[in-house]
C-alpha positions, 0 to 999 in steps of 0.5 A: 500500500505504501508503495502504491501511495508513493507512486500515486503521489509521484504521479500527482506531483508530475501532473502538477508540474506539467500543469504548472508549466503549461499555465506559465507557458501561455503567452501573456498579452499585457499592453493596450495599443491600437491596430490589428496584428496579422501573423503568418504561421507557416507550420499551421498554414494559417493567419492569426488575427489579433486585436491589439486594443482588446488583447484578444484573438479575432480569428484563425484563417486557414490557407491551402498552401504554406504561407510565408510573408504578407503585406497590406494594400489599402483602399480597400484594405487587403492582406496579401500573402505569399503561398510558398508551398511545402517541401514536396509541392512548390507554391506559385501564387499570392492570396488576397484577404479582405480585412473587413470580413477577414475572408479570402477574396481570391488567389493570383497565380505567378505563372511558372515562377515558383516559391514566392517569398518576399512581398511588399506594397508598391508605391502604386497602391493597388500593386504588390512586388513579389520575389520568388526563391526558385523563379528568381523574379520580381513580379509586379501584380495588380491586386485589383485586376489580378493581372501579373503586370511584369515579371523581371529577372533578378539575374541572381540565385535564391531571390528572397526579400525586397525593399523599395526606395522611398523616393526613387523607382528602385527595388532592392532584392536580397539573393541568398545563394548569390550573396548579392543585392539586385537593384531593379529600376521598375520604371525602365524594367531593368536590373541596373546594378548587382551589389556583391555584399556577402556569402549569404545575403538575406535580411534587408531594409532601407533607412527611412531617408533612403540613404543606406540599405542594411543587409544581413549575412546569415553565414558570416553573422554580420550586416553590410551597410551599403550607400544607395548613391555609390553602391559601396559597402561603407561598414560591416557590423557584427551580429549574433548567430544567423541574423535572419531579418532586420528592421529600422525604427520609424525615425531611422535612429535604430535598427533591430536584427533578429538573431535566430541562431542564439535567440536574441535581438540586437539593437544598433544605433544607425548613426554610430553603427554601434550595438546598444542593446541585446534583447534575450528572448525567454528560453535560453537561461536554463533547462527549466526556462527551455522547458517552459518557453521552448528554444527561442528563434526570433525571425520576422520583425514589424515596427508598429506605425506609432513607433512605440512597439516592435513585434517579433515572431518567435518561430519555435515557440508559437508566439509573437514577442512585443518589444518596447521601443523606448527602453528595448525590453520585452513587455508582452507576448501573443499566442499564435500558430505553429512557426510564425514568420511574416507579420503585418499590422492594420492601424 
């Protein structure tokens, strides 16, 4: 009997520990700010839609293909998502989601250009630019008509992410396998420059004033800072392990970098090019913390239009971490689907 009681007590304690870990593990959303957050979940093939003012999930919208990145097109507001596809079945389309009803409006084919990944809204509000990992194209799509207006070769390999110059008709595309940036003039539909910058160029963003592009190198663990007038690399900055994404603050004074390999976010002063803070995502300190939170892997970064918060997708934990941009500390988190990646926000 004593032996049986001990076993029962042990099982009870184990159940208590598991229950406690589960409760602690649940993300705690504790801020109140405006807007609706859209989170692209690769693993669960859906979009988590979260009301940032009320602090509650609105909907999980299922998609047919594995999605990766997203952007918002206004008038009317629509979310546009790249359908990357699975390892066995390459995607070749983008999906439009009506943001008033949060329902799928339509899907637009990109033809034979496979594995669409990076996407952004073009200056012409009814068009998006999409780059494809396998097709190595920049595709410009009219989302109103569903017409593929142009499809331009990047002239490089594994074209992954892109940004648009704020004042010029130039698109900058990061090419992972080529370790380069394609500079494409979308007015004359031509590649005007190939910038060699690293072994594996991935994350990319442009300063709000258009003076510099910053590019992460996921193999060398560094950032290349490139002058947009001369196309010269003016600085090389060390990062954490596997820097996948980077994003400038709204005022351009800071740049955040997600280091997926060591579970941190680096913060840099964009004028001095010096690192001023390291944000450690929960899950690194000890075995118990790893058990509670999972091994952190920060990926996507989104800055709130009000400039007060940054949202960071934590790929391994099914969470989005919320960073206070005033003091660079984590202040909240949002529970989302499996393998969160791309982020978008409707103010």
